[in-house]
VOBA-1610 file (N, C-alpha, C; in pm, whole numbers, padded with zeros to 5 digits, always signed):
BEGIN
Unk+02643+01076-00934Unk+02504+01115-00950Unk+02464+01225-00854Unk+02526+01229-00736Unk+02489+01331-00639Unk+02517+01471-00695Unk+02628+01486-00767Unk+02661+01616-00826Unk+02554+01658-00926Unk+02511+01565-01010Unk+02406+01596-01107Unk+02278+01639-01035Unk+02242+01569-00930Unk+02123+01607-00852Unk+02135+01747-00796Unk+02252+01780-00746Unk+02272+01915-00691Unk+02267+02021-00800Unk+02323+01989-00918Unk+02320+02085-01028Unk+02178+02111-01077Unk+02093+02008-01068Unk+01954+02020-01115Unk+01856+02051-01003Unk+01908+02082-00885Unk+01825+02099-00765Unk+01704+02191-00787Unk+01721+02297-00858Unk+01611+02393-00876Unk+01528+02368-01002Unk+01557+02261-01074Unk+01479+02226-01193Unk+01373+02123-01154Unk+01250+02157-01175Unk+01136+02070-01143Unk+01036+02080-01258Unk+00956+01975-01272Unk+00851+01976-01374Unk+00750+02086-01342Unk+00680+02129-01445Unk+00574+02226-01427Unk+00451+02151-01376Unk+00415+02170-01250Unk+00303+02098-01191Unk+00172+02126-01265Unk+00162+02239-01331Unk+00042+02271-01408Unk+00023+02173-01525Unk+00129+02100-01562Unk+00121+02001-01669Unk+00078+01864-01618Unk+00052+01853-01489Unk+00007+01726-01430Unk-00132+01691-01481Unk-00163+01562-01482Unk-00297+01515-01521Unk-00404+01582-01435Unk-00373+01611-01311Unk-00470+01672-01219Unk-00523+01805-01272Unk-00442+01876-01348Unk-00479+02009-01398Unk-00529+02008-01542Unk-00536+01893-01606Unk-00585+01886-01745Unk-00732+01926-01749Unk-00771+02011-01843Unk-00911+02055-01851Unk-01010+01939-01865Unk-00980+01837-01941Unk-01072+01725-01961Unk-01084+01631-01843Unk-01002+01654-01739Unk-01005+01566-01622Unk-01052+01637-01496Unk-01113+01752-01513Unk-01166+01824-01396Unk-01295+01754-01351Unk-01310+01738-01221Unk-01426+01668-01164Unk-01435+01701-01017Unk-01548+01670-00953Unk-01556+01689-00809Unk-01452+01603-00737Unk-01392+01657-00633Unk-01296+01581-00553Unk-01373+01498-00451Unk-01441+01393-00498Unk-01529+01316-00412Unk-01481+01174-00385Unk-01357+01144-00424Unk-01297+01014-00392Unk-01185+01038-00290Unk-01187+00962-00183Unk-01079+00971-00084Unk-00986+00854-00109Unk-00862+00884-00145Unk-00761+00784-00176Unk-00663+00777-00061Unk-00639+00656-00009Unk-00547+00636+00104Unk-00456+00516+00075Unk-00358+00499+00161Unk-00267+00385+00151Unk-00239+00332+00291Unk-00228+00202+00302Unk-00186+00141+00428Unk-00035+00148+00445Unk+00037+00196+00342Unk+00182+00202+00347Unk+00239+00339+00381Unk+00164+00445+00355Unk+00210+00581+00387Unk+00088+00672+00394Unk+00104+00784+00461Unk-00004+00882+00471Unk+00022+00994+00369Unk-00082+01069+00338Unk-00072+01176+00240Unk+00037+01275+00278Unk+00130+01297+00187Unk+00239+01392+00207Unk+00360+01333+00277Unk+00353+01207+00319Unk+00462+01143+00394Unk+00551+01062+00301Unk+00672+01027+00349Unk+00761+00943+00268Unk+00703+00804+00241Unk+00731+00755+00121Unk+00693+00620+00084Unk+00801+00524+00134Unk+00764+00402+00173Unk+00864+00305+00216Unk+00963+00271+00105Unk+01086+00240+00144Unk+01191+00210+00046Unk+01154+00092-00044Unk+01079-00005+00006Unk+01046-00122-00076Unk+00962-00083-00199Unk+00898+00033-00195Unk+00817+00079-00308Unk+00898+00154-00412Unk+01024+00183-00381Unk+01111+00255-00475Unk+01155+00161-00587Unk+01203+00221-00694Unk+01257+00144-00807Unk+01379+00065-00759Unk+01407-00043-00828Unk+01523-00125-00790Unk+01652-00045-00797Unk+01668+00042-00899Unk+01788+00125-00907Unk+01790+00232-00797Unk+01677+00252-00732Unk+01669+00349-00622Unk+01676+00283-00486Unk+01711+00153-00484Unk+01726+00083-00357Unk+01602+00010-00309Unk+01500-00001-00394Unk+01376-00064-00352Unk+01346-00195-00422Unk+01221-00238-00410Unk+01175-00364-00469Unk+01077-00341-00584Unk+01045-00216-00614Unk+00947-00184-00718Unk+00811-00248-00686Unk+00775-00247-00560Unk+00648-00305-00515Unk+00545-00193-00504Unk+00438-00202-00582Unk+00335-00097-00575Unk+00270-00098-00437Unk+00232+00020-00388Unk+00176+00028-00253Unk+00032-00021-00245Unk-00009-00047-00124Unk-00151-00071-00096Unk-00222+00061-00121Unk-00335+00054-00191Unk-00418+00172-00215Unk-00563+00135-00187Unk-00636+00226-00127Unk-00779+00206-00101Unk-00850+00338-00127Unk-00979+00329-00161Unk-01055+00450-00190Unk-01202+00430-00155Unk-01268+00542-00140Unk-01412+00538-00112Unk-01485+00492-00237Unk-01608+00445-00219Unk-01687+00395-00332Unk-01703+00505-00437Unk-01685+00471-00564Unk-01699+00572-00670Unk-01845+00610-00689Unk-01870+00725-00752Unk-02007+00770-00775Unk-02086+00672-00863Unk-02216+00674-00848Unk-02304+00592-00933Unk-02278+00627-01079Unk-02280+00528-01165Unk-02256+00549-01306Unk-02111+00533-01347Unk-02023+00502-01253Unk-01882+00484-01286Unk-01865+00355-01366Unk-01807+00367-01485Unk-01787+00252-01572Unk-01646+00194-01557Unk-01551+00277-01514Unk-01412+00235-01502Unk-01338+00335-01415Unk-01239+00286-01342Unk-01152+00374-01265Unk-01018+00384-01337Unk-00963+00503-01336Unk-00833+00528-01397Unk-00740+00576-01287Unk-00627+00508-01271Unk-00525+00546-01174Unk-00401+00591-01250Unk-00348+00707-01214Unk-00227+00762-01275Unk-00131+00798-01163Unk-00004+00757-01176Unk+00100+00795-01080Unk+00203+00881-01153Unk+00227+01001-01100Unk+00321+01094-01163Unk+00427+01142-01065Unk+00547+01168-01117Unk+00654+01233-01042Unk+00646+01381-01075Unk+00605+01462-00977Unk+00587+01605-01000Unk+00718+01684-00996Unk+00826+01621-00950Unk+00950+01696-00928Unk+01066+01654-01018Unk+01038+01573-01119Unk+01141+01533-01213Unk+01196+01659-01282Unk+01328+01666-01309Unk+01384+01788-01371Unk+01362+01791-01523Unk+01237+01786-01562Unk+01195+01793-01702Unk+01080+01893-01712Unk+01039+01931-01832Unk+00929+02029-01843Unk+00795+01980-01788Unk+00769+01847-01800Unk+00641+01791-01754Unk+00665+01677-01656Unk+00570+01650-01568Unk+00582+01533-01481Unk+00595+01404-01563Unk+00662+01307-01507Unk+00673+01175-01571Unk+00568+01084-01512Unk+00502+01008-01599Unk+00400+00914-01555Unk+00466+00780-01524Unk+00462+00739-01399Unk+00523+00613-01354Unk+00431+00494-01368Unk+00300+00517-01372Unk+00207+00405-01382Unk+00071+00457-01429Unk+00005+00375-01511Unk-00133+00399-01551Unk-00205+00266-01532Unk-00321+00269-01468Unk-00398+00146-01447Unk-00545+00173-01472Unk-00611+00078-01537Unk-00756+00080-01553Unk-00810-00025-01458Unk-00905+00015-01375Unk-00949-00070-01265Unk-01100-00088-01273Unk-01145-00210-01248Unk-01288-00240-01244Unk-01353-00154-01136Unk-01467-00091-01165Unk-01529+00001-01069Unk-01583-00066-00942Unk-01590-00198-00940Unk-01634-00267-00819Unk-01523-00275-00714Unk-01400-00248-00755Unk-01285-00252-00663Unk-01279-00125-00581Unk-01243-00138-00455Unk-01220-00021-00370Unk-01084-00031-00301Unk-01000-00123-00353Unk-00871-00144-00289Unk-00779-00222-00382Unk-00649-00192-00374Unk-00546-00270-00442Unk-00444-00314-00338Unk-00412-00442-00340Unk-00313-00495-00247Unk-00173-00452-00292Unk-00074-00457-00203Unk+00063-00430-00247Unk+00101-00524-00361Unk+00162-00470-00465Unk+00204-00548-00579Unk+00099-00566-00687Unk-00023-00514-00667Unk-00132-00535-00764Unk-00109-00463-00897Unk-00011-00374-00904Unk+00017-00302-01028Unk+00138-00360-01101Unk+00177-00482-01068Unk+00289-00551-01132Unk+00252-00583-01277Unk+00337-00547-01371Unk+00307-00567-01513Unk+00289-00714-01550Unk+00362-00802-01485Unk+00354-00945-01519Unk+00238-01015-01450Unk+00200-00967-01332Unk+00092-01030-01255Unk+00003-00924-01192Unk-00075-00851-01274Unk-00163-00749-01216Unk-00272-00813-01130Unk-00320-00737-01034Unk-00427-00784-00948Unk-00557-00804-01024Unk-00654-00871-00962Unk-00783-00892-01027Unk-00851-00759-01061Unk-00906-00751-01182Unk-00977-00631-01224Unk-00886-00515-01261Unk-00756-00543-01281Unk-00659-00437-01313Unk-00600-00463-01451Unk-00603-00360-01538Unk-00535-00362-01667Unk-00433-00249-01666Unk-00319-00273-01729Unk-00208-00179-01721Unk-00166-00127-01859Unk-00223-00014-01901Unk-00177+00051-02025Unk-00034+00103-02007Unk+00020+00157-02112Unk+00156+00212-02109Unk+00164+00335-02018Unk+00277+00347-01954Unk+00313+00470-01882Unk+00434+00527-01956Unk+00492+00635-01908Unk+00609+00693-01973Unk+00726+00597-01972Unk+00733+00513-01870Unk+00847+00424-01849Unk+00820+00284-01902Unk+00697+00245-01916Unk+00659+00111-01959Unk+00529+00073-01892Unk+00489-00053-01903Unk+00365-00100-01839Unk+00390-00137-01694Unk+00288-00117-01613Unk+00296-00155-01473Unk+00357-00047-01386Unk+00374-00082-01261Unk+00426+00011-01161Unk+00577+00026-01174Unk+00623+00149-01174Unk+00766+00182-01172Unk+00785+00278-01056Unk+00845+00228-00950Unk+00857+00305-00827Unk+00950+00425-00836Unk+00951+00504-00730Unk+01036+00623-00726Unk+01183+00588-00745Unk+01251+00670-00819Unk+01394+00655-00842Unk+01456+00787-00878Unk+01435+00891-00796Unk+01489+01023-00832Unk+01642+01024-00833Unk+01696+01123-00901Unk+01842+01141-00905Unk+01892+01166-00763Unk+02002+01101-00728Unk+02061+01125-00595Unk+02095+01272-00580Unk+02063+01327-00463Unk+02096+01465-00433Unk+01999+01568-00489Unk+01896+01526-00562Unk+01801+01619-00621Unk+01698+01667-00520Unk+01692+01603-00407Unk+01595+01640-00305Unk+01474+01549-00310Unk+01378+01572-00220Unk+01259+01487-00218Unk+01171+01512-00341Unk+01119+01404-00395Unk+01024+01412-00506Unk+00886+01375-00456Unk+00785+01443-00511Unk+00645+01410-00480Unk+00592+01316-00587Unk+00539+01204-00541Unk+00477+01105-00629Unk+00328+01107-00599Unk+00251+01151-00698Unk+00108+01169-00676Unk+00032+01057-00746Unk-00059+00996-00671Unk-00149+00894-00723Unk-00283+00963-00747Unk-00330+00961-00871Unk-00454+01028-00908Unk-00555+00921-00948Unk-00673+00926-00891Unk-00777+00829-00922Unk-00897+00902-00980Unk-00943+00854-01096Unk-01057+00915-01165Unk-01167+00812-01183Unk-01292+00854-01160Unk-01409+00771-01187Unk-01461+00811-01325Unk-01445+00721-01423Unk-01484+00751-01561Unk-01627+00703-01587Unk-01702+00784-01661Unk-01841+00747-01693Unk-01849+00652-01812Unk-01741+00641-01889Unk-01735+00549-02002Unk-01596+00484-02002Unk-01589+00353-02027Unk-01457+00288-02028Unk-01374+00333-02147Unk-01244+00332-02130Unk-01155+00363-02242Unk-01152+00244-02336Unk-01141+00271-02465Unk-01138+00160-02560Unk-00999+00098-02566Unk-00991-00018-02629Unk-00865-00092-02635Unk-00754-00013-02703Unk-00787+00069-02801Unk-00686+00149-02871Unk-00619+00248-02777Unk-00694+00303-02683Unk-00638+00399-02588Unk-00533+00333-02499Unk-00550+00204-02472Unk-00457+00134-02383Unk-00316+00126-02441Unk-00302+00127-02574Unk-00170+00122-02635Unk-00106+00258-02652Unk-00180+00362-02624Unk-00131+00499-02643Unk-00040+00543-02529Unk+00040+00640-02557Unk+00122+00701-02450Unk+00029+00773-02353Unk+00075+00799-02231Unk-00014+00857-02129Unk-00086+00985-02171Unk-00017+01079-02235Unk-00084+01204-02272Unk-00195+01179-02373Unk-00172+01087-02469Unk-00275+01054-02568Unk-00390+00979-02501Unk-00358+00890-02409Unk-00463+00817-02336Unk-00551+00915-02259Unk-00490+01009-02189Unk-00568+01107-02112Unk-00651+01195-02204Unk-00598+01226-02321Unk-00673+01309-02418Unk-00790+01234-02478Unk-00786+01100-02474Unk-00894+01021-02533Unk-01017+01012-02444Unk-01009+01062-02322Unk-01125+01060-02233Unk-01225+01163-02285Unk-01340+01112-02330Unk-01436+01198-02400Unk-01537+01267-02309Unk-01569+01207-02196Unk-01666+01267-02104Unk-01596+01305-01974Unk-01638+01415-01910Unk-01574+01452-01785Unk-01588+01341-01681Unk-01484+01317-01601Unk-01495+01217-01496Unk-01606+01253-01398Unk-01659+01150-01333Unk-01764+01170-01233Unk-01707+01210-01097Unk-01580+01183-01078Unk-01515+01217-00953Unk-01367+01189-00962Unk-01294+01235-00860Unk-01150+01213-00856Unk-01100+01226-00713Unk-00980+01174-00693Unk-00913+01186-00563Unk-00763+01175-00585Unk-00687+01217-00484Unk-00541+01212-00499Unk-00474+01182-00367Unk-00356+01123-00377Unk-00274+01087-00262Unk-00129+01113-00303Unk-00053+01179-00217Unk+00086+01211-00249Unk+00180+01145-00150Unk+00279+01076-00203Unk+00388+01022-00123Unk+00518+01087-00169Unk+00619+01088-00084Unk+00748+01146-00121Unk+00856+01040-00116Unk+00964+01066-00188Unk+01080+00976-00184Unk+01203+01057-00221Unk+01313+01028-00152Unk+01439+01099-00176Unk+01555+01001-00172Unk+01646+01018-00268Unk+01773+00942-00265Unk+01883+01040-00228Unk+01955+01008-00126Unk+02064+01097-00078Unk+02199+01055-00130
//
């Protein structure tokens, strides 16, 4: 696998295809998203990596500032910006009750989500799927994007693939925030 990573070293997803840059998801950057497990731009702990990447697939602790008034639902999206494909891969999508301002470690588990958390499909499946980049490909950036939605997504959107789910957002978000962690397999 290390050879494959080295061969693909200069191939990365187009960051402009990230949810952060989608026209329908533009909003004021008024949510501060943090983690008790890593700081913005820093490496994520190994326990948060995918099992095939040497980890436990344990979603990190996440906390955020109170969402703007009128928030009906929070949308959390986790993407790998450095996957060697044309677009970032979505590792997790979560719909969160707007009264929440924090998720404990493991709250994005598909079998036992935390209170007030629903887990629509991601590119890989439901729930949190931790970092698992190709060995030797270099560090990957995993971005957690949080959106304050003015209207909840309907049940049909929850069964859709991530791009279709994001396209189903009919009103501009009231706010957003982001947090980036890195992970590398050598």
